[in-house]
C-alpha atoms as an extended CHARMM CRD file, in Angstrom:
* protein
*
       163  EXT
         1         1  ILE       CA             80.3060000000      111.6430000000      108.9930000000  PROA      1               0.0000000000
         2         2  ALA       CA             80.9180000000      113.4900000000      112.2990000000  PROA      2               0.0000000000
         3         3  ALA       CA             84.6140000000      112.9110000000      111.9180000000  PROA      3               0.0000000000
         4         4  GLN       CA             84.7040000000      114.0600000000      108.3300000000  PROA      4               0.0000000000
         5         5  VAL       CA             82.8840000000      117.5050000000      109.4450000000  PROA      5               0.0000000000
         6         6  ALA       CA             85.0790000000      117.8890000000      112.2710000000  PROA      6               0.0000000000
         7         7  TRP       CA             88.3490000000      117.7440000000      109.9310000000  PROA      7               0.0000000000
         8         8  CYS       CA             86.5180000000      120.1490000000      107.5050000000  PROA      8               0.0000000000
         9         9  ALA       CA             85.7430000000      122.4560000000      110.6940000000  PROA      9               0.0000000000
        10        10  THR       CA             89.4400000000      122.2180000000      111.9980000000  PROA      10              0.0000000000
        11        11  PHE       CA             91.5610000000      122.1370000000      108.7040000000  PROA      11              0.0000000000
        12        12  ARG       CA             91.3620000000      125.9370000000      108.4370000000  PROA      12              0.0000000000
        13        13  PRO       CA             94.4910000000      128.4260000000      108.8520000000  PROA      13              0.0000000000
        14        14  TRP       CA             93.5620000000      129.3460000000      112.0930000000  PROA      14              0.0000000000
        15        15  ILE       CA             94.3580000000      126.2430000000      113.4540000000  PROA      15              0.0000000000
        16        16  GLY       CA             98.1730000000      127.0650000000      113.3050000000  PROA      16              0.0000000000
        17        17  ALA       CA            100.8400000000      124.7750000000      112.5650000000  PROA      17              0.0000000000
        18        18  ALA       CA            101.2000000000      123.3310000000      116.1780000000  PROA      18              0.0000000000
        19        19  PHE       CA             97.7760000000      121.9940000000      116.2370000000  PROA      19              0.0000000000
        20        20  LEU       CA             97.6230000000      120.6260000000      112.4360000000  PROA      20              0.0000000000
        21        21  TRP       CA             97.6080000000      117.1910000000      114.3940000000  PROA      21              0.0000000000
        22        22  VAL       CA             94.1040000000      117.7450000000      115.2060000000  PROA      22              0.0000000000
        23        23  PRO       CA             92.3550000000      117.7160000000      111.8070000000  PROA      23              0.0000000000
        24        24  ALA       CA             94.8510000000      114.8030000000      110.8550000000  PROA      24              0.0000000000
        25        25  ALA       CA             93.4270000000      112.8200000000      113.9600000000  PROA      25              0.0000000000
        26        26  PHE       CA             89.9910000000      113.5450000000      112.4570000000  PROA      26              0.0000000000
        27        27  LEU       CA             90.8330000000      112.3800000000      109.0350000000  PROA      27              0.0000000000
        28        28  ALA       CA             92.2590000000      109.4730000000      110.5800000000  PROA      28              0.0000000000
        29        29  CYS       CA             88.9280000000      108.6470000000      112.5450000000  PROA      29              0.0000000000
        30        30  THR       CA             87.0650000000      109.0430000000      109.1450000000  PROA      30              0.0000000000
        31        31  SER       CA             89.3210000000      106.3030000000      107.7780000000  PROA      31              0.0000000000
        32        32  VAL       CA             88.6490000000      104.0780000000      110.3850000000  PROA      32              0.0000000000
        33        33  PHE       CA             85.0540000000      104.6210000000      110.2450000000  PROA      33              0.0000000000
        34        34  LEU       CA             85.0690000000      104.1430000000      106.4040000000  PROA      34              0.0000000000
        35        35  GLY       CA             86.9750000000      100.9330000000      106.9850000000  PROA      35              0.0000000000
        36        36  VAL       CA             84.2330000000       99.4670000000      109.0980000000  PROA      36              0.0000000000
        37        37  ALA       CA             81.7740000000      100.4290000000      106.3990000000  PROA      37              0.0000000000
        38        38  HSD       CA             83.8540000000       99.0980000000      103.9370000000  PROA      38              0.0000000000
        39        39  ARG       CA             84.2430000000       95.6910000000      105.7890000000  PROA      39              0.0000000000
        40        40  ALA       CA             80.2770000000       95.3980000000      106.3260000000  PROA      40              0.0000000000
        41        41  LEU       CA             79.9700000000       96.0110000000      102.3480000000  PROA      41              0.0000000000
        42        42  VAL       CA             82.5140000000       93.6030000000      101.3290000000  PROA      42              0.0000000000
        43        43  ARG       CA             80.9950000000       91.0980000000      103.6050000000  PROA      43              0.0000000000
        44        44  ALA       CA             77.3280000000       91.5770000000      102.2280000000  PROA      44              0.0000000000
        45        45  THR       CA             75.9360000000       90.3150000000       99.0210000000  PROA      45              0.0000000000
        46        46  VAL       CA             75.4170000000       93.0060000000       96.8660000000  PROA      46              0.0000000000
        47        47  SER       CA             73.9190000000       93.4960000000       93.7260000000  PROA      47              0.0000000000
        48        48  PRO       CA             76.1030000000       94.9590000000       90.6110000000  PROA      48              0.0000000000
        49        49  LEU       CA             74.1420000000       98.3310000000       90.8530000000  PROA      49              0.0000000000
        50        50  ALA       CA             74.6910000000       98.4960000000       94.4650000000  PROA      50              0.0000000000
        51        51  PHE       CA             78.4230000000       97.6370000000       93.9810000000  PROA      51              0.0000000000
        52        52  TRP       CA             78.9340000000      100.4930000000       91.5420000000  PROA      52              0.0000000000
        53        53  VAL       CA             76.7630000000      103.0650000000       93.4260000000  PROA      53              0.0000000000
        54        54  VAL       CA             77.5860000000      102.3090000000       97.0750000000  PROA      54              0.0000000000
        55        55  ARG       CA             80.3870000000       99.6170000000       97.5700000000  PROA      55              0.0000000000
        56        56  LEU       CA             82.8200000000      101.2420000000       94.9550000000  PROA      56              0.0000000000
        57        57  PRO       CA             82.6370000000      104.7320000000       96.0400000000  PROA      57              0.0000000000
        58        58  VAL       CA             82.9350000000      103.8080000000       99.6100000000  PROA      58              0.0000000000
        59        59  THR       CA             86.1930000000      101.9270000000       98.9760000000  PROA      59              0.0000000000
        60        60  LEU       CA             87.4060000000      104.7930000000       97.0180000000  PROA      60              0.0000000000
        61        61  HSD       CA             86.8140000000      107.2550000000       99.5180000000  PROA      61              0.0000000000
        62        62  PHE       CA             88.1950000000      105.0010000000      102.3200000000  PROA      62              0.0000000000
        63        63  GLY       CA             91.6280000000      104.7590000000      100.2330000000  PROA      63              0.0000000000
        64        64  TRP       CA             91.9380000000      108.2860000000       99.5080000000  PROA      64              0.0000000000
        65        65  ILE       CA             90.9500000000      109.4050000000      103.0820000000  PROA      65              0.0000000000
        66        66  THR       CA             93.5230000000      106.7720000000      104.3910000000  PROA      66              0.0000000000
        67        67  ALA       CA             96.2620000000      108.4770000000      102.2700000000  PROA      67              0.0000000000
        68        68  ALA       CA             94.8940000000      111.8870000000      102.9370000000  PROA      68              0.0000000000
        69        69  SER       CA             95.4270000000      111.0610000000      106.7800000000  PROA      69              0.0000000000
        70        70  LEU       CA             99.0280000000      110.2730000000      106.3320000000  PROA      70              0.0000000000
        71        71  VAL       CA             99.4650000000      113.2430000000      104.1060000000  PROA      71              0.0000000000
        72        72  ASN       CA             97.9780000000      115.5020000000      106.8820000000  PROA      72              0.0000000000
        73        73  ALA       CA            100.2250000000      113.9280000000      109.5300000000  PROA      73              0.0000000000
        74        74  ASN       CA            103.1700000000      114.6810000000      107.3670000000  PROA      74              0.0000000000
        75        75  ASN       CA            102.0440000000      118.0950000000      106.8480000000  PROA      75              0.0000000000
        76        76  TRP       CA            101.7410000000      118.4940000000      110.5120000000  PROA      76              0.0000000000
        77        77  VAL       CA            105.4130000000      117.1450000000      111.1340000000  PROA      77              0.0000000000
        78        78  ALA       CA            106.7290000000      119.3370000000      108.3850000000  PROA      78              0.0000000000
        79        79  ARG       CA            105.4340000000      122.7190000000      109.4410000000  PROA      79              0.0000000000
        80        80  THR       CA            106.5130000000      121.9300000000      113.2010000000  PROA      80              0.0000000000
        81        81  GLY       CA            110.0350000000      122.9780000000      112.4790000000  PROA      81              0.0000000000
        82        82  ALA       CA            111.3300000000      119.3300000000      113.3080000000  PROA      82              0.0000000000
        83        83  ALA       CA            114.7280000000      118.3040000000      111.9080000000  PROA      83              0.0000000000
        84        84  MET       CA            115.0390000000      116.9200000000      108.1810000000  PROA      84              0.0000000000
        85        85  GLU       CA            115.6440000000      113.5340000000      109.7100000000  PROA      85              0.0000000000
        86        86  VAL       CA            112.2660000000      113.6250000000      111.5950000000  PROA      86              0.0000000000
        87        87  LYS       CA            110.6340000000      114.4460000000      108.5960000000  PROA      87              0.0000000000
        88        88  VAL       CA            112.1170000000      111.8120000000      106.4960000000  PROA      88              0.0000000000
        89        89  GLY       CA            111.4110000000      109.3640000000      109.4420000000  PROA      89              0.0000000000
        90        90  ALA       CA            107.6730000000      110.5230000000      109.3180000000  PROA      90              0.0000000000
        91        91  LEU       CA            107.4430000000      110.0160000000      105.6370000000  PROA      91              0.0000000000
        92        92  LEU       CA            109.0970000000      106.5900000000      105.9370000000  PROA      92              0.0000000000
        93        93  LEU       CA            106.7150000000      105.8290000000      108.9360000000  PROA      93              0.0000000000
        94        94  SER       CA            103.9570000000      106.8320000000      106.5920000000  PROA      94              0.0000000000
        95        95  LEU       CA            105.0730000000      104.5180000000      103.8520000000  PROA      95              0.0000000000
        96        96  PHE       CA            105.2390000000      101.6040000000      106.1330000000  PROA      96              0.0000000000
        97        97  GLY       CA            101.7430000000      102.3470000000      107.5120000000  PROA      97              0.0000000000
        98        98  ALA       CA            100.2070000000      102.7040000000      104.1980000000  PROA      98              0.0000000000
        99        99  THR       CA            101.8720000000       99.4880000000      103.0820000000  PROA      99              0.0000000000
       100       100  ALA       CA            100.7220000000       97.6030000000      106.3790000000  PROA      100             0.0000000000
       101       101  VAL       CA             97.0900000000       98.9340000000      106.1210000000  PROA      101             0.0000000000
       102       102  SER       CA             96.8280000000       98.0000000000      102.2790000000  PROA      102             0.0000000000
       103       103  PHE       CA             98.1700000000       94.4140000000      102.7470000000  PROA      103             0.0000000000
       104       104  PHE       CA             95.7790000000       94.2110000000      105.8610000000  PROA      104             0.0000000000
       105       105  VAL       CA             92.6150000000       95.4380000000      104.0410000000  PROA      105             0.0000000000
       106       106  SER       CA             93.2660000000       93.6680000000      100.9560000000  PROA      106             0.0000000000
       107       107  ARG       CA             94.0450000000       90.5050000000      102.3070000000  PROA      107             0.0000000000
       108       108  SER       CA             91.5400000000       90.4470000000      105.0190000000  PROA      108             0.0000000000
       109       109  THR       CA             88.7600000000       91.5600000000      102.8830000000  PROA      109             0.0000000000
       110       110  ARG       CA             89.7690000000       89.7040000000       99.5420000000  PROA      110             0.0000000000
       111       111  ASP       CA             89.2200000000       93.3090000000       97.9350000000  PROA      111             0.0000000000
       112       112  PRO       CA             91.9850000000       94.9340000000       95.7740000000  PROA      112             0.0000000000
       113       113  ILE       CA             90.4440000000       98.3140000000       95.2780000000  PROA      113             0.0000000000
       114       114  PHE       CA             91.7150000000       99.6960000000       98.3810000000  PROA      114             0.0000000000
       115       115  ALA       CA             95.3520000000       98.5150000000       97.7130000000  PROA      115             0.0000000000
       116       116  ALA       CA             94.9490000000      100.0170000000       94.2630000000  PROA      116             0.0000000000
       117       117  VAL       CA             93.6140000000      103.4360000000       95.5860000000  PROA      117             0.0000000000
       118       118  ILE       CA             96.6310000000      103.7310000000       98.1870000000  PROA      118             0.0000000000
       119       119  THR       CA             99.1430000000      102.7740000000       95.2050000000  PROA      119             0.0000000000
       120       120  TRP       CA             97.7450000000      105.5850000000       93.0580000000  PROA      120             0.0000000000
       121       121  ALA       CA             97.8450000000      108.0360000000       95.7930000000  PROA      121             0.0000000000
       122       122  LEU       CA            101.5810000000      107.1200000000       96.4110000000  PROA      122             0.0000000000
       123       123  VAL       CA            102.4160000000      107.4750000000       92.6930000000  PROA      123             0.0000000000
       124       124  ALA       CA            100.8540000000      111.0990000000       93.0700000000  PROA      124             0.0000000000
       125       125  VAL       CA            103.1150000000      111.7700000000       96.1070000000  PROA      125             0.0000000000
       126       126  SER       CA            106.1410000000      110.5060000000       94.4300000000  PROA      126             0.0000000000
       127       127  ARG       CA            105.3210000000      112.4890000000       91.3380000000  PROA      127             0.0000000000
       128       128  GLY       CA            104.8300000000      115.5470000000       93.6250000000  PROA      128             0.0000000000
       129       129  PHE       CA            108.3050000000      115.2800000000       94.8740000000  PROA      129             0.0000000000
       130       130  GLU       CA            109.6570000000      115.8500000000       91.4130000000  PROA      130             0.0000000000
       131       131  LYS       CA            107.6920000000      119.0890000000       91.0130000000  PROA      131             0.0000000000
       132       132  THR       CA            107.6110000000      120.2700000000       94.3390000000  PROA      132             0.0000000000
       133       133  ARG       CA            108.7800000000      123.5170000000       95.7270000000  PROA      133             0.0000000000
       134       134  LEU       CA            110.4970000000      121.5840000000       98.4530000000  PROA      134             0.0000000000
       135       135  LYS       CA            113.3750000000      120.8550000000       96.2720000000  PROA      135             0.0000000000
       136       136  GLY       CA            114.8790000000      124.1330000000       97.3170000000  PROA      136             0.0000000000
       137       137  GLY       CA            114.4330000000      123.4300000000      100.9750000000  PROA      137             0.0000000000
       138       138  ILE       CA            115.8430000000      119.6400000000      100.9410000000  PROA      138             0.0000000000
       139       139  GLY       CA            117.9980000000      119.4660000000       97.8060000000  PROA      139             0.0000000000
       140       140  GLU       CA            117.6660000000      117.6910000000       94.5160000000  PROA      140             0.0000000000
       141       141  ARG       CA            119.2890000000      114.2290000000       95.5870000000  PROA      141             0.0000000000
       142       142  LEU       CA            116.8860000000      113.7930000000       98.8250000000  PROA      142             0.0000000000
       143       143  CYS       CA            113.8470000000      114.8610000000       96.6300000000  PROA      143             0.0000000000
       144       144  GLN       CA            114.7740000000      111.9890000000       94.2130000000  PROA      144             0.0000000000
       145       145  GLN       CA            115.5760000000      109.5640000000       96.8810000000  PROA      145             0.0000000000
       146       146  LEU       CA            112.2640000000      110.0870000000       98.4250000000  PROA      146             0.0000000000
       147       147  SER       CA            110.2510000000      110.1330000000       95.1780000000  PROA      147             0.0000000000
       148       148  PHE       CA            112.0310000000      106.8600000000       94.4620000000  PROA      148             0.0000000000
       149       149  THR       CA            111.2020000000      105.3080000000       97.9370000000  PROA      149             0.0000000000
       150       150  THR       CA            107.4610000000      106.4320000000       97.5290000000  PROA      150             0.0000000000
       151       151  LEU       CA            107.3960000000      105.0070000000       93.9980000000  PROA      151             0.0000000000
       152       152  SER       CA            108.9660000000      101.8470000000       94.9840000000  PROA      152             0.0000000000
       153       153  THR       CA            106.3340000000      101.4140000000       97.9380000000  PROA      153             0.0000000000
       154       154  ALA       CA            103.5280000000      101.9760000000       95.5330000000  PROA      154             0.0000000000
       155       155  THR       CA            104.9870000000       99.2090000000       93.4420000000  PROA      155             0.0000000000
       156       156  ALA       CA            105.3770000000       96.7780000000       96.2110000000  PROA      156             0.0000000000
       157       157  ILE       CA            101.5790000000       97.5960000000       97.2940000000  PROA      157             0.0000000000
       158       158  SER       CA            100.4450000000       97.0090000000       93.5260000000  PROA      158             0.0000000000
       159       159  ALA       CA            102.5520000000       93.8430000000       93.2810000000  PROA      159             0.0000000000
       160       160  PHE       CA            101.3590000000       92.2790000000       96.5340000000  PROA      160             0.0000000000
       161       161  GLY       CA             98.4120000000       94.0370000000       97.7330000000  PROA      161             0.0000000000
       162       162  ILE       CA             96.5090000000       93.8540000000       94.2400000000  PROA      162             0.0000000000
       163       163  TYR       CA             96.2440000000       90.3460000000       93.2100000000  PROA      163             0.0000000000
């Protein structure tokens, strides 16, 4: 909870673009701590009620916070004035990270829910490229390529991470 509170306290306009890595780091810490909780819940024998009231919400939150960590990190890179190649590289690194974490979590816990949430988030990001105001800044073709790459990653995760 402390890392989530720290993210809430630091993800504010006053932090400035140069320090957006700080809330991104707090969100990543939140994801790690939720991962520890998720692993403990998966290993425990829980009643159907506990699954719906505790385990499922923790898993959903774990997935969304993991995706949000990557989005926050990319937000920081995007606002630093880095070259377009660096921004695209950060996106590709994030997609690789999302894929690796999804496969690791789903395979090591035998729980497909986390991978399903990451897939869901990547589909939303992919659709965001189609609507975003970034089209004017990066061009229609690159937007389409990034959308396709993100959607392809989501498809791979759903095919191999959700079994």
